[in-house]
N, CA, C and O atoms as a Tinker XYZ file with bonds, in Angstrom:
   280  protein
     1  N    -77.644000  109.293000 -141.241000    73     2
     2  CA   -76.257000  108.928000 -141.415000    64     1     3
     3  C    -76.093000  108.310000 -142.802000    63     2     4     5
     4  O    -76.896000  107.480000 -143.229000    81     3
     5  N    -75.058000  108.724000 -143.480000    73     3     6
     6  CA   -74.832000  108.221000 -144.833000    64     5     7
     7  C    -74.250000  106.804000 -144.782000    63     6     8     9
     8  O    -73.715000  106.363000 -143.765000    81     7
     9  N    -74.373000  106.123000 -145.897000    73     7    10
    10  CA   -73.875000  104.751000 -145.978000    64     9    11
    11  C    -72.361000  104.704000 -145.817000    63    10    12    13
    12  O    -71.839000  103.804000 -145.160000    81    11
    13  N    -71.658000  105.652000 -146.400000    73    11    14
    14  CA   -70.195000  105.687000 -146.285000    64    13    15
    15  C    -69.757000  105.856000 -144.841000    63    14    16    17
    16  O    -68.821000  105.200000 -144.385000    81    15
    17  N    -70.436000  106.733000 -144.132000    73    15    18
    18  CA   -70.099000  106.971000 -142.726000    64    17    19
    19  C    -70.380000  105.718000 -141.890000    63    18    20    21
    20  O    -69.603000  105.362000 -141.005000    81    19
    21  N    -71.492000  105.064000 -142.182000    73    19    22
    22  CA   -71.854000  103.841000 -141.463000    64    21    23
    23  C    -70.786000  102.759000 -141.682000    63    22    24    25
    24  O    -70.380000  102.085000 -140.735000    81    23
    25  N    -70.337000  102.596000 -142.927000    73    23    26
    26  CA   -69.292000  101.613000 -143.227000    64    25    27
    27  C    -67.977000  101.962000 -142.541000    63    26    28    29
    28  O    -67.288000  101.082000 -142.026000    81    27
    29  N    -67.635000  103.229000 -142.535000    73    27    30
    30  CA   -66.395000  103.669000 -141.890000    64    29    31
    31  C    -66.433000  103.375000 -140.390000    63    30    32    33
    32  O    -65.435000  102.941000 -139.814000    81    31
    33  N    -67.597000  103.613000 -139.753000    73    31    34
    34  CA   -67.738000  103.328000 -138.326000    64    33    35
    35  C    -67.606000  101.835000 -138.047000    63    34    36    37
    36  O    -66.963000  101.436000 -137.076000    81    35
    37  N    -68.214000  101.010000 -138.898000    73    35    38
    38  CA   -68.124000   99.558000 -138.729000    64    37    39
    39  C    -66.675000   99.110000 -138.830000    63    38    40    41
    40  O    -66.199000   98.349000 -137.987000    81    39
    41  N    -65.966000   99.577000 -139.860000    73    39    42
    42  CA   -64.566000   99.191000 -140.051000    64    41    43
    43  C    -63.695000   99.663000 -138.894000    63    42    44    45
    44  O    -62.822000   98.923000 -138.442000    81    43
    45  N    -63.916000  100.879000 -138.407000    73    43    46
    46  CA   -63.136000  101.400000 -137.287000    64    45    47
    47  C    -63.357000  100.572000 -136.023000    63    46    48    49
    48  O    -62.405000  100.245000 -135.315000    81    47
    49  N    -64.614000  100.235000 -135.745000    73    47    50
    50  CA   -64.917000   99.428000 -134.563000    64    49    51
    51  C    -64.272000   98.052000 -134.645000    63    50    52    53
    52  O    -63.746000   97.550000 -133.652000    81    51
    53  N    -64.311000   97.441000 -135.823000    73    51    54
    54  CA   -63.721000   96.117000 -135.995000    64    53    55
    55  C    -62.199000   96.166000 -135.907000    63    54    56    57
    56  O    -61.583000   95.252000 -135.357000    81    55
    57  N    -61.593000   97.209000 -136.435000    73    55    58
    58  CA   -60.137000   97.351000 -136.341000    64    57    59
    59  C    -59.692000   97.509000 -134.892000    63    58    60    61
    60  O    -58.640000   97.001000 -134.505000    81    59
    61  N    -60.488000   98.210000 -134.092000    73    59    62
    62  CA   -60.168000   98.356000 -132.668000    64    61    63
    63  C    -60.193000   97.007000 -131.953000    63    62    64    65
    64  O    -59.449000   96.791000 -130.996000    81    63
    65  N    -61.048000   96.106000 -132.419000    73    63    66
    66  CA   -61.114000   94.763000 -131.833000    64    65    67
    67  C    -59.984000   93.864000 -132.321000    63    66    68    69
    68  O    -59.738000   92.812000 -131.730000    81    67
    69  N    -59.300000   94.255000 -133.380000    73    67    70
    70  CA   -58.224000   93.444000 -133.932000    64    69    71
    71  C    -58.695000   92.461000 -134.984000    63    70    72    73
    72  O    -58.030000   91.458000 -135.244000    81    71
    73  N    -59.834000   92.741000 -135.587000    73    71    74
    74  CA   -60.403000   91.875000 -136.612000    64    73    75
    75  C    -60.178000   92.538000 -137.968000    63    74    76    77
    76  O    -60.395000   93.740000 -138.124000    81    75
    77  N    -59.741000   91.746000 -138.944000    73    75    78
    78  CA   -59.509000   92.261000 -140.293000    64    77    79
    79  C    -60.774000   92.100000 -141.129000    63    78    80    81
    80  O    -61.381000   91.030000 -141.150000    81    79
    81  N    -61.164000   93.160000 -141.810000    73    79    82
    82  CA   -62.289000   93.112000 -142.742000    64    81    83
    83  C    -61.723000   92.738000 -144.104000    63    82    84    85
    84  O    -60.975000   93.513000 -144.700000    81    83
    85  N    -62.080000   91.546000 -144.603000    73    83    86
    86  CA   -61.522000   91.107000 -145.877000    64    85    87
    87  C    -62.369000   91.567000 -147.053000    63    86    88    89
    88  O    -61.827000   91.956000 -148.087000    81    87
    89  N    -63.695000   91.527000 -146.910000    73    87    90
    90  CA   -64.580000   91.966000 -147.997000    64    89    91
    91  C    -65.899000   92.453000 -147.418000    63    90    92    93
    92  O    -66.330000   92.020000 -146.350000    81    91
    93  N    -66.525000   93.358000 -148.146000    73    91    94
    94  CA   -67.879000   93.803000 -147.821000    64    93    95
    95  C    -68.684000   93.810000 -149.110000    63    94    96    97
    96  O    -68.296000   94.450000 -150.087000    81    95
    97  N    -69.797000   93.103000 -149.112000    73    95    98
    98  CA   -70.698000   93.066000 -150.258000    64    97    99
    99  C    -72.009000   93.727000 -149.886000    63    98   100   101
   100  O    -72.515000   93.564000 -148.776000    81    99
   101  N    -72.552000   94.478000 -150.837000    73    99   102
   102  CA   -73.848000   95.123000 -150.651000    64   101   103
   103  C    -74.905000   94.314000 -151.381000    63   102   104   105
   104  O    -74.722000   93.940000 -152.540000    81   103
   105  N    -75.997000   94.048000 -150.710000    73   103   106
   106  CA   -77.189000   93.574000 -151.394000    64   105   107
   107  C    -78.165000   94.737000 -151.325000    63   106   108   109
   108  O    -77.778000   95.843000 -150.949000    81   107
   109  N    -79.403000   94.512000 -151.677000    73   107   110
   110  CA   -80.333000   95.642000 -151.640000    64   109   111
   111  C    -80.539000   96.196000 -150.235000    63   110   112   113
   112  O    -80.593000   97.412000 -150.051000    81   111
   113  N    -80.652000   95.317000 -149.247000    73   111   114
   114  CA   -80.980000   95.767000 -147.900000    64   113   115
   115  C    -79.983000   95.329000 -146.830000    63   114   116   117
   116  O    -80.159000   95.648000 -145.655000    81   115
   117  N    -78.937000   94.599000 -147.226000    73   115   118
   118  CA   -78.013000   94.064000 -146.243000    64   117   119
   119  C    -76.560000   94.239000 -146.660000    63   118   120   121
   120  O    -76.242000   94.475000 -147.825000    81   119
   121  N    -75.698000   94.116000 -145.667000    73   119   122
   122  CA   -74.261000   94.076000 -145.885000    64   121   123
   123  C    -73.781000   92.682000 -145.532000    63   122   124   125
   124  O    -74.160000   92.142000 -144.492000    81   123
   125  N    -72.967000   92.098000 -146.368000    73   123   126
   126  CA   -72.299000   90.843000 -146.051000    64   125   127
   127  C    -70.850000   91.207000 -145.759000    63   126   128   129
   128  O    -70.115000   91.644000 -146.645000    81   127
   129  N    -70.455000   91.023000 -144.517000    73   127   130
   130  CA   -69.133000   91.436000 -144.069000    64   129   131
   131  C    -68.307000   90.189000 -143.763000    63   130   132   133
   132  O    -68.666000   89.393000 -142.896000    81   131
   133  N    -67.203000   90.029000 -144.480000    73   131   134
   134  CA   -66.296000   88.905000 -144.262000    64   133   135
   135  C    -65.174000   89.367000 -143.353000    63   134   136   137
   136  O    -64.480000   90.340000 -143.648000    81   135
   137  N    -65.000000   88.652000 -142.235000    73   135   138
   138  CA   -63.997000   89.016000 -141.245000    64   137   139
   139  C    -62.987000   87.904000 -141.078000    63   138   140   141
   140  O    -63.299000   86.731000 -141.282000    81   139
   141  N    -61.758000   88.281000 -140.701000    73   139   142
   142  CA   -60.709000   87.307000 -140.438000    64   141   143
   143  C    -60.090000   87.613000 -139.082000    63   142   144   145
   144  O    -59.769000   88.758000 -138.763000    81   143
   145  N    -59.930000   86.540000 -138.284000    73   143   146
   146  CA   -59.316000   86.652000 -136.962000    64   145   147
   147  C    -58.599000   85.341000 -136.678000    63   146   148   149
   148  O    -59.219000   84.278000 -136.716000    81   147
   149  N    -57.308000   85.399000 -136.396000    73   147   150
   150  CA   -56.491000   84.210000 -136.112000    64   149   151
   151  C    -56.647000   83.140000 -137.182000    63   150   152   153
   152  O    -56.931000   81.985000 -136.863000    81   151
   153  N    -56.470000   83.497000 -138.418000    73   151   154
   154  CA   -56.548000   82.571000 -139.557000    64   153   155
   155  C    -57.897000   81.879000 -139.687000    63   154   156   157
   156  O    -57.990000   80.822000 -140.310000    81   155
   157  N    -58.926000   82.449000 -139.117000    73   155   158
   158  CA   -60.282000   81.920000 -139.240000    64   157   159
   159  C    -61.141000   83.015000 -139.875000    63   158   160   161
   160  O    -61.090000   84.171000 -139.454000    81   159
   161  N    -61.923000   82.652000 -140.881000    73   159   162
   162  CA   -62.735000   83.641000 -141.581000    64   161   163
   163  C    -64.211000   83.304000 -141.411000    63   162   164   165
   164  O    -64.595000   82.134000 -141.393000    81   163
   165  N    -65.023000   84.335000 -141.288000    73   163   166
   166  CA   -66.459000   84.148000 -141.131000    64   165   167
   167  C    -67.188000   85.314000 -141.777000    63   166   168   169
   168  O    -66.675000   86.430000 -141.852000    81   167
   169  N    -68.414000   85.023000 -142.247000    73   167   170
   170  CA   -69.253000   86.054000 -142.846000    64   169   171
   171  C    -70.366000   86.426000 -141.867000    63   170   172   173
   172  O    -70.994000   85.557000 -141.262000    81   171
   173  N    -70.595000   87.719000 -141.723000    73   171   174
   174  CA   -71.691000   88.234000 -140.924000    64   173   175
   175  C    -72.614000   89.019000 -141.845000    63   174   176   177
   176  O    -72.152000   89.690000 -142.768000    81   175
   177  N    -73.903000   88.938000 -141.600000    73   175   178
   178  CA   -74.885000   89.700000 -142.371000    64   177   179
   179  C    -75.457000   90.759000 -141.449000    63   178   180   181
   180  O    -75.824000   90.485000 -140.306000    81   179
   181  N    -75.525000   91.967000 -141.966000    73   179   182
   182  CA   -76.026000   93.083000 -141.173000    64   181   183
   183  C    -76.936000   93.938000 -142.031000    63   182   184   185
   184  O    -76.712000   94.073000 -143.234000    81   183
   185  N    -77.951000   94.510000 -141.429000    73   183   186
   186  CA   -78.870000   95.387000 -142.137000    64   185   187
   187  C    -78.134000   96.627000 -142.626000    63   186   188   189
   188  O    -77.284000   97.172000 -141.922000    81   187
   189  N    -78.464000   97.063000 -143.826000    73   187   190
   190  CA   -77.824000   98.245000 -144.385000    64   189   191
   191  C    -78.288000   99.511000 -143.672000    63   190   192   193
   192  O    -77.495000  100.424000 -143.442000    81   191
   193  N    -79.558000   99.566000 -143.328000    73   191   194
   194  CA   -80.105000  100.718000 -142.606000    64   193   195
   195  C    -80.844000  100.203000 -141.370000    63   194   196   197
   196  O    -82.063000  100.039000 -141.404000    81   195
   197  N    -80.120000   99.949000 -140.288000    73   195   198
   198  CA   -80.754000   99.386000 -139.108000    64   197   199
   199  C    -81.739000  100.362000 -138.467000    63   198   200   201
   200  O    -81.452000  101.551000 -138.335000    81   199
   201  N    -82.887000   99.854000 -138.076000    73   199   202
   202  CA   -83.888000  100.690000 -137.435000    64   201   203
   203  C    -83.668000  100.756000 -135.929000    63   202   204   205
   204  O    -84.165000  101.665000 -135.264000    81   203
   205  N    -82.929000   99.800000 -135.395000    73   203   206
   206  CA   -82.653000   99.753000 -133.968000    64   205   207
   207  C    -81.382000  100.541000 -133.677000    63   206   208   209
   208  O    -80.373000  100.364000 -134.360000    81   207
   209  N    -81.421000  101.390000 -132.689000    73   207   210
   210  CA   -80.255000  102.188000 -132.329000    64   209   211
   211  C    -79.115000  101.367000 -131.771000    63   210   212   213
   212  O    -77.969000  101.815000 -131.775000    81   211
   213  N    -79.414000  100.163000 -131.286000    73   211   214
   214  CA   -78.388000   99.298000 -130.718000    64   213   215
   215  C    -77.840000   98.296000 -131.727000    63   214   216   217
   216  O    -77.096000   97.391000 -131.348000    81   215
   217  N    -78.186000   98.436000 -132.985000    73   215   218
   218  CA   -77.796000   97.460000 -134.000000    64   217   219
   219  C    -76.288000   97.300000 -134.086000    63   218   220   221
   220  O    -75.800000   96.176000 -134.208000    81   219
   221  N    -75.540000   98.385000 -134.024000    73   219   222
   222  CA   -74.085000   98.294000 -134.110000    64   221   223
   223  C    -73.507000   97.593000 -132.887000    63   222   224   225
   224  O    -72.583000   96.790000 -133.015000    81   223
   225  N    -74.043000   97.890000 -131.698000    73   223   226
   226  CA   -73.574000   97.228000 -130.488000    64   225   227
   227  C    -73.891000   95.737000 -130.516000    63   226   228   229
   228  O    -73.080000   94.920000 -130.081000    81   227
   229  N    -75.057000   95.384000 -131.021000    73   227   230
   230  CA   -75.423000   93.973000 -131.131000    64   229   231
   231  C    -74.508000   93.252000 -132.120000    63   230   232   233
   232  O    -74.086000   92.123000 -131.868000    81   231
   233  N    -74.206000   93.891000 -133.225000    73   231   234
   234  CA   -73.293000   93.315000 -134.219000    64   233   235
   235  C    -71.913000   93.085000 -133.610000    63   234   236   237
   236  O    -71.323000   92.020000 -133.788000    81   235
   237  N    -71.399000   94.084000 -132.893000    73   235   238
   238  CA   -70.085000   93.944000 -132.262000    64   237   239
   239  C    -70.101000   92.845000 -131.202000    63   238   240   241
   240  O    -69.103000   92.146000 -131.027000    81   239
   241  N    -71.204000   92.687000 -130.504000    73   239   242
   242  CA   -71.333000   91.597000 -129.537000    64   241   243
   243  C    -71.260000   90.246000 -130.216000    63   242   244   245
   244  O    -70.625000   89.326000 -129.699000    81   243
   245  N    -71.901000   90.111000 -131.372000    73   243   246
   246  CA   -71.820000   88.862000 -132.137000    64   245   247
   247  C    -70.381000   88.574000 -132.556000    63   246   248   249
   248  O    -69.925000   87.433000 -132.483000    81   247
   249  N    -69.672000   89.602000 -132.990000    73   247   250
   250  CA   -68.275000   89.431000 -133.418000    64   249   251
   251  C    -67.418000   89.020000 -132.224000    63   250   252   253
   252  O    -66.579000   88.128000 -132.351000    81   251
   253  N    -67.612000   89.647000 -131.079000    73   251   254
   254  CA   -66.818000   89.305000 -129.883000    64   253   255
   255  C    -67.073000   87.866000 -129.450000    63   254   256   257
   256  O    -66.137000   87.172000 -129.052000    81   255
   257  N    -68.323000   87.405000 -129.519000    73   255   258
   258  CA   -68.622000   86.005000 -129.169000    64   257   259
   259  C    -67.909000   85.050000 -130.114000    63   258   260   261
   260  O    -67.383000   84.020000 -129.692000    81   259
   261  N    -67.896000   85.400000 -131.396000    73   259   262
   262  CA   -67.194000   84.572000 -132.375000    64   261   263
   263  C    -65.693000   84.544000 -132.069000    63   262   264   265
   264  O    -65.059000   83.492000 -132.152000    81   263
   265  N    -65.128000   85.706000 -131.714000    73   263   266
   266  CA   -63.701000   85.786000 -131.426000    64   265   267
   267  C    -63.322000   84.921000 -130.216000    63   266   268   269
   268  O    -62.255000   84.307000 -130.207000    81   267
   269  N    -64.177000   84.871000 -129.212000    73   267   270
   270  CA   -63.892000   84.051000 -128.029000    64   269   271
   271  C    -63.856000   82.570000 -128.367000    63   270   272   273
   272  O    -63.124000   81.800000 -127.744000    81   271
   273  N    -64.655000   82.171000 -129.362000    73   271   274
   274  CA   -64.725000   80.769000 -129.733000    64   273   275
   275  C    -63.627000   80.313000 -130.683000    63   274   276   277
   276  O    -63.461000   79.116000 -130.917000    81   275
   277  N    -62.883000   81.255000 -131.225000    73   275   278
   278  CA   -61.827000   80.903000 -132.200000    64   277   279
   279  C    -60.599000   80.403000 -131.486000    63   278   280
   280  O    -59.608000   80.059000 -132.130000    81   279
């Protein structure tokens, strides 16, 4: 899967949850994703090329837990 496709999938999944993606920064091996929900902003770090097939589901679970606490 290409990097562009991976980013598009991440953004689509987050938009479905109602979370705004404010910025995405690339490092060599990670993505720093800044999200905004109900006037609260947080940064999440995610692997650029996850080796685990459940990495996207785990990331979305982290975002949902954060959303419940806001």
